[in-house]
Each structure stands twice: as structure tokens, then as C-alpha cells.
C-alpha positions in Angstrom: 119.3 114.9 108.2 117.1 114.5 105.1 113.8 116.2 105.0 110.5 115.1 103.4 107.5 117.2 102.5 104.2 115.5 102.8 101.3 117.2 100.9 98.0 115.5 101.8 94.7 116.7 103.1 94.3 113.6 105.3 95.6 114.9 108.7 95.6 111.4 110.2 97.6 109.9 107.4 100.1 112.8 107.5 100.6 112.3 111.2 101.1 108.6 110.8 103.7 109.1 108.0 105.4 111.8 110.2 105.8 109.4 113.2 107.2 106.6 111.0 109.6 108.8 109.0 110.9 110.7 112.0 111.7 107.4 113.7 113.7 106.6 110.6 115.7 109.8 111.0 114.0 112.1 108.5 112.8 115.6 109.2 109.1 116.1 108.2 107.4 119.2 106.7 103.6 119.0 106.2 101.0 120.7 104.0 97.2 120.1 103.8 96.5 121.6 100.4 98.2 122.0 97.0 99.1 125.7 97.1 100.6 125.6 100.6 102.5 122.4 99.6 103.9 124.1 96.5 105.0 127.2 98.6 106.7 124.9 101.1 108.4 122.9 98.4 109.9 126.1 97.1 110.9 127.6 100.4 112.0 124.5 102.4 113.7 122.7 99.5 113.1 119.2 100.9 115.0 116.1 99.8 111.8 114.4 98.6 108.1 115.1 98.3 105.1 112.8 99.0 102.2 114.3 97.1 98.6 113.2 97.1 96.9 113.4 93.7 93.6 114.7 95.1 94.2 117.9 97.0 92.1 121.0 97.7 93.1 124.3 96.2 95.5 122.8 93.6 95.7 119.2 92.5 98.7 117.1 93.2 99.2 116.8 89.5 99.4 120.6 89.1 101.8 120.8 92.0 104.2 118.4 90.3 103.9 120.1 86.9 104.6 123.6 88.4 107.6 122.3 90.3 109.0 120.7 87.2 108.2 123.9 85.1 110.3 125.8 87.7 113.1 123.4 87.1 112.8 122.0 90.6 114.3 118.5 90.4 113.4 117.3 93.9 112.2 113.7 93.6 108.5 113.2 93.9 106.4 110.1 95.0 102.7 110.4 94.2 100.2 109.1 96.7 97.1 107.8 94.8 93.8 106.3 95.9 92.6 103.0 94.4 90.7 103.9 91.2 92.9 106.9 90.3 94.3 106.6 86.8 98.0 106.3 87.5 100.4 104.8 85.0 104.0 105.3 83.8 102.9 107.7 81.1 101.1 109.9 83.6 104.0 109.8 85.9 106.3 111.1 83.2 103.8 113.8 82.2 103.6 115.2 85.7 107.3 114.7 86.5 106.9 112.2 89.4 109.5 109.5 90.1 107.2 106.8 91.6 103.8 106.3 93.1 102.2 104.4 96.0 98.6 103.3 96.0 96.5 103.9 99.1 96.1 102.2 101.5 99.8 101.3 101.7 102.0 99.6 104.3 104.6 101.6 106.2 107.5 99.3 105.1 106.5 99.6 101.4 106.5 103.4 101.7 109.9 103.4 103.4 111.3 101.1 100.7 109.9 103.3 97.9 111.4 106.5 99.5 114.8 105.0 100.0 114.8 103.5 96.4 113.9 106.9 94.9 116.5 108.7 97.0 119.1 106.3 95.9 118.1 106.6 92.2 118.1 110.3 92.3 121.3 110.7 94.2 119.6 112.1 97.3 120.3 109.2 99.5 123.4 108.7 101.7 126.8 109.1 99.9 127.9 106.4 97.5 131.0 105.7 99.6 131.3 106.1 103.3 134.5 105.8 105.3 135.0 105.5 109.1 138.1 104.4 110.9 140.0 102.0 108.6 136.9 101.0 106.8 135.3 102.0 103.5 131.8 101.0 102.4 130.9 101.3 98.7 127.2 101.5 98.8 126.7 101.2 95.1 128.7 98.0 94.8 127.8 96.8 98.3 131.5 96.2 99.0 133.0 96.7 102.4 136.8 97.1 102.8 139.1 97.3 105.8 142.6 98.7 105.2 141.9 98.2 101.4 141.1 94.5 101.9 137.5 93.4 101.1 135.6 92.0 104.1 132.9 89.4 103.5 129.5 90.1 104.9 126.3 88.0 105.0 123.2 89.8 103.6 121.8 90.4 107.1 125.2 91.8 108.4 125.4 94.2 105.4 121.7 95.3 105.9 122.5 96.1 109.5 125.6 98.0 108.6 123.8 100.0 106.0 121.1 100.8 108.5 123.7 102.1 111.0 125.3 104.2 108.2 121.9 105.7 107.4 121.5 106.8 111.0 124.8 108.1 112.4 125.1 109.3 115.9 121.5 108.3 116.7 120.3 106.0 119.6 118.6 103.1 117.9 116.4 100.7 119.9 116.6 97.0 119.2 113.0 97.1 118.1 113.8 99.8 115.5 116.7 97.8 114.2 114.6 94.6 114.1 111.8 96.3 112.2 114.1 98.1 109.7 116.6 95.3 109.0 114.7 92.1 109.4 111.0 93.2 109.6 108.7 92.1 112.3 107.2 89.3 110.1 110.5 87.5 110.1 110.0 87.0 113.9 113.6 87.4 115.1 114.4 88.5 118.6 116.6 91.1 120.2 119.4 88.6 120.6 119.5 88.5 116.8 120.5 92.2 116.8 123.1 91.7 119.6 124.7 88.7 117.8 125.0 90.7 114.5 126.4 93.8 116.2 129.1 91.5 117.7 129.9 90.3 114.1 130.2 93.9 112.9 132.5 94.8 115.8 134.7 91.7 115.0 135.0 92.7 111.4 135.3 96.5 111.6 136.5 97.5 115.0 140.2 97.8 115.9 139.4 96.2 119.2 136.0 94.5 119.2 136.0 94.5 123.1 136.4 98.3 123.2 134.3 99.5 120.2 134.6 103.0 118.9 132.0 102.9 116.2 129.2 100.4 117.2 128.4 101.7 120.7 126.1 100.1 123.2 123.5 102.5 124.6 122.5 100.8 127.9 118.8 100.3 128.3 118.1 101.3 124.7 120.2 99.6 122.0 123.0 100.9 119.9 124.6 104.0 118.4 126.8 104.2 115.3 129.6 106.8 115.6 131.6 107.4 112.3 
């Protein structure tokens, strides 16, 4: 399970981020000031940092600079308020990988986190195998017994979401939000229909699935 360190003096924002990211399968570490955040970055060695620019004790900019000076290559996403002078040159100077301007949407933050983790090699493995199947995440190619299997964009996004959350009970609402987004207005039958498609394409016996398991009263679980 990947861990993310959130360094921000806004307790309400930290708690909101923690709830959302924990629902997505991340482990959260928190810090309310720059010095504590720097210490936790060095001791906990998280997979990614979310760092506010304006922090008590030590600025977010200084936290980033000290981490990079110590040759810590952990990817960093800067959280900046509207009006902060943030541009690509500044990002390079402080060693950050991306930035998000407050106030930001949860889906945007998740998308930025996953994009940075993929770019920096901290995301899920490039190739994942289960049963007779192989998924090349870089090329977005799915093979079964070395034969390519065609997927619609929605089917592939659902498969990728399962791969990112192995052995975890996922509710239909969680799947809808992460794969389709609530603004697309699908319903839970959409999830069920697409899981059936995954089973037909990737299970040895779609009627007795071993990988895409129904969790009664909740949703589904992916077992590699």
C-alpha cells in the first residue's frame, strides 16, 4: 500500500484529503508544520508528498529544497493558494514535480497524484500478471495466453482501477466515482455490466470467477 505525507497547517483540509486518499487505498501521514513535515518525510519515507507552500516553522519551499539537497527523490506536489507565485521555473528551483492551486477538487488532486506517481515510477508496476492474463500498463495492452484482448476505454479504466486496489472490497459507488465520475450519471448497473465483461474476457470460467469476486451487499473485490 502506497503512503502519502500531507504537510499543511489547515487541519480541516488535511482531514478531507486523508479521508479521500484512504478510500482510494493510500496510507496517510500528516504534519501541520514544515519542520515536523521534513522530519516525517525523512523517517517515514512516503511514496509522495503533498506540501503547502505557506507553512509555520519552515516554508514549504524550504522543505522541498532540503529534501532535494539530501538527495531525497520522493515525488512532491506543491499545494498553493491563489495569488502565490508558482510557475514551472519555481517548481524546478524547489524540486517539486507538480502543483495544485487551492481550492482544488478531489478528482483533480487524485488525477495529479496518480499522474506524478506514474511519471516517477512510484505507481503500480508497469506490467501486472494474474492467471493467464498480462496487463502492460505503459502500452495499455491486455493479453490473455499471449493473445491481445480488445477492451473499450471504460472496460480498461475499470480493470486498471481493480489492479490499483488488489484484495480490497470496493463499493459500487467507489467504482463509479473513480472510473466514471459522478458527473457522468451512470448507475450501479453500469458497474455490474462492465464487471461481467471483464469476467467474460479474463476469467477461465466467467460463471465461477476467481479474480473479479462479488462481495455481497458491498460490491467487488479483485484477487490477483
